[in-house]
C-alpha positions, 0 to 999 in steps of 0.5 A: 532092229528098227533103230538100226534101220533108221540109223543106217540111211542117215549114215549114208546121207552124211557120207554123201554130204561129205563127199559132195562137200569135198568135191565142191571144195576140190572143184573150187580149188581147181577152178581157182588154180585154173583161174589163177593160171589163166590170169597168169598166162593171159596175154603173155607173149609167145616166145617162139622165134625169139632169135628173130627178134629185131631190137631197135638199133642205131642208124649211122650217117656218114660223109662221103669221106667216111666220117661219122656225122651222126647217130640216130636212135630211139635206143642207142643199140648196136647188136653184137654176136656173143662170139665177139664179146670178150670172156671177161665181159661175159664172166663179169655179167654172170658173176654180178647178175646171176652166179648160177646162170649155167646151173638153174632152169631159168629161176633160182629157187634158193636165191628167191628164198634167200632174197625173201628172207632178207626182204622180210627182215628189212621190212621192204623190197630190198633185194631182188632175185631175178636171174638173167633169164628172168631179166630178159623176159622182163626187158622184152615182154613185161613192165618193170613194176614190182608186183607179185603177179609180174614176178610170177609171169616173169618166172613162167616166161623164164621157164619157157625161154629156157626150154627153147634156147641154150644158155649162150643164146639167152646170154647173147639176147640179154647182153644186147638188150639190157640198159647200161645208162646214158641212153646205151642199150646193149653192150655194143652201144655201151662200149661205143658210148663210154669208151669209143671202141668195139666190144671185143677191144674192151679191157678187163677193167672196162668189162667190169665197169660195164657189167656193174651198170645194169643194177642201177644204170641211172647211178652207176653210169660213169657219165653220171657219177664217175667215182660211184661207177669206179666203186661199183667196178671194183665190187664186180672185180672182187666178185670175179676173183672170189669165183675164180674167174680172174686172179687176185693179181689181175684184180689189183691191176684192173682196180688201179686202171684209170677210167678213160672215157671218150669225149661225149662231144664226139658223138654229137652231129658234126654237120648239124644243119646237113644232118637235120636236112638229111634226116628230114628227107629220109623220114619222108622216104623211109618212115621214122620207124625204119630210120630210128630203129633198123640200124641203117647205114646212110652214106651222104655226099657231104665232104667233111673237109669242105664242111669244116672249111664252110664252118670256119668261113662262116664263123670268120665272116660273121665275126667281122660283120658283128664287129662292124655292127657293134660299132654301128650300135655305139654310133647310136644306130640300134641293131637287133639280134646277131647276124646269121649266115648260110652257105651251100656248096654243090658239085656242079657235075653231079648236083651233090651237096658238098657242104652246108651251113644253115646258121651261126649256131645250130644249138641256138637256132636249128632253122636251116637258112640254106634250105628253108629260108626264103629271102630276096636275092637282090641282084643275084637274080639278074644272071637268070634274066641275062641267061634268058637274053643270051638264049634268045639271041642277045650277045654280051656286046649288045647295048642298053641305055643306062638312063632314067626311065618311068614305067607307067602303072608298073608297080601296084598300079603306080608309076615306077622309076628304077634306080641304080645303087650308085644313083648315077647313070652311064648312058649306053652300056654293054650287057657285059658291063651292065651285069659286071657293075650290077646296073639296075636300070639296064637290067629292068629294060632288058626284062621289059624286052623279054617279058617277066612271065617268060623270065619266070617260066625260064627260072623254073626250068633253071631250078627256082621253085619258089613263087615269083611275082610277074613284074619288072622288079623281078630282075632286081631280086624282089621275089624270094628264093632259097639259097639252095635253089638259087645256087643250083641254078648257077651250077647250070652255067659251069655244067654246060647248060644242064640242071641237076637236082641237088641231093645229099644222100647216095645210098642207104644200107640195112644191117645186112648191107642190103640196099634199101634206098638209092639216089636216082640222079635227076637232070635236064638240059635247060640251055645250050652249052654255048649259052652257058659258056657266054653267061659264064664269061659274063659272070667271070667279068663280075669277078675280073671287072665288077662288084666281085673283084675282091675274089681276084685275089684267089688267082683262079678262074672264078665267076659269080654275082653279088646280091644286095637288097633294099636297106641292106637286109640281105647280102649274097654272093653266088658263084662257081669254079669249074667244079663247084658252085657256092652260095652264101647269104647273110642277114638278120632273121627279122629282116632288119638292116645289117647296116650301111653299105653292108652289100653282098660284096662286103658282107657275103663275098668275104665268106665265099672267098675264105671258103674257096681259098681253103678248098682250092688250096693245093688243087691243080689250076683248072679253067672253064671248058669252051664248047665248039660252038663259041669263039673268043674275040678281043672286044672293046667293053665300052662299045661291044665292038672288036677292039682296036689298039686305040680303044679304051678297054679291051677284054677277051669275050665269048660269043656264039659262033656267028654272033661275034662283032664284025666292026672295030671300035672307033678312036677314043680320046680318053687314053690308051686301051688297057686289058681288063682280063689282067 
């Protein structure tokens, strides 16, 4: 009895120990499960609102005549609704990637077991078993690293996605997210990238080709290996036939179809210097993230027909110049590098950029010499000083002395004697003739009368933003400017004295066609219409009577000015018709010489003429408008007085009313007069 009493408490004690032990094991196991679940779900993203997910999409830049110029993207992507996708594409993806897509709850258990057995037998990770839903979870939320924990997280997210979205919604998300190779994300981008067409226009063969890529996009892209892509396409077609998604007859027809890919050079920028300029501008206005990810449509001012003319003209001019420079090399005068050229064309009324070339080859040198390079304009700067003179009351018939002159301490404290390009002097000369023949000494004397500081302030109102040195050589173009700002200054003259800030982008729309940015024109009146008309007439004289007379071959009302710098380092011609202003620059990037006699008239003007010839062909004849405040008179170009029959050279010249000459020129013995306007 005593023995039983002693034994019973011990049985109770052992039972307690067993219960406590079981409880501890259960608690540890439960804690481990909780810990594992916490580790599995820790930092997993919330999948609510997946339909509001905005993937990075392609931003497209268009010309004014609706030509696609370029596409900007971090991932080439073009979201497409499932309803716009052909059934063959959906069936091909399902047959290839997830045959039981419409049957499983997000994870295919049988597929996982089958893949596990095959991987064990292979001794490596040879086959995956991810469903379309799991792949979507990985694409959107996880890394591609192959690890057990990542696969478990993938499955957990797949279950969550399946609970909240329909199968069709999941399929649409997937088809717009998956990578198809060669930079194409989503079926919309793939269709454009490989075939140059919209998704709904894809054939059965093309659908199968696209559906075969997600497995190994780096190998199965037809741009990487066309033969391998074709084999993969045929496997997809066979899988579709085996699952009764297509007939075997259609299988054979599709297998026999050739793979016709779109030319890839069609996707490169068509106006690369302009596109780069516009992209840089938009990055500052909208930010890089918005520009490259929001799928915007950018509508620009560029006229693609004019852009092609600009490209051809620059190529033509540089070829001619390079031939002459190579001849110079053979004669023992070394020349380094190839010559570069820049061209910019503006609509004089709106300030819109119609064409832009920043160099001979964007791939070799993306530096934009039309907008970024500051070079000396040479005599192309003179019209701004003459415009100030006309504004201050001078007339084109006023006389200046073309004779040697010395300015004491004018150049870095030293005496300075400007020289004409020809080295000769003409004596008394009108402002009109001095500008037409690009005489340096009269121009310097004119600036000395006006004041260099005054001329600098005036040039700023005309659109010159670059720093200008306040010295007398300013009128000879010794201070550097950009081609774009100088061309915009010239556009003031045919536009009746109004300066308009150049712009290249009209409007930016988002994917819902809502405006996110719109151009606000900026313009101001800087000179009177009468002053503008007089200066235009003087620049017409450059073409009709002076250094730009090669442009007379076009047979149109044109005006402009040549520009050349010391040692022939820069050659320019800036000019305009009644509707467009065009600037051309030619030079070497390292500021070397283009060669002897390579002036603006010889190196730049041929490019200008070539472009104008292409652009004006077929357009109606149009002359410059004359405001009511001016008059046209027959003027003797030598004296600036009214022309009489015995005067040597007569021109029809424009004056502000009340400033026209009142006296007739005296008899000249050199011979009968002739009209220089003919």
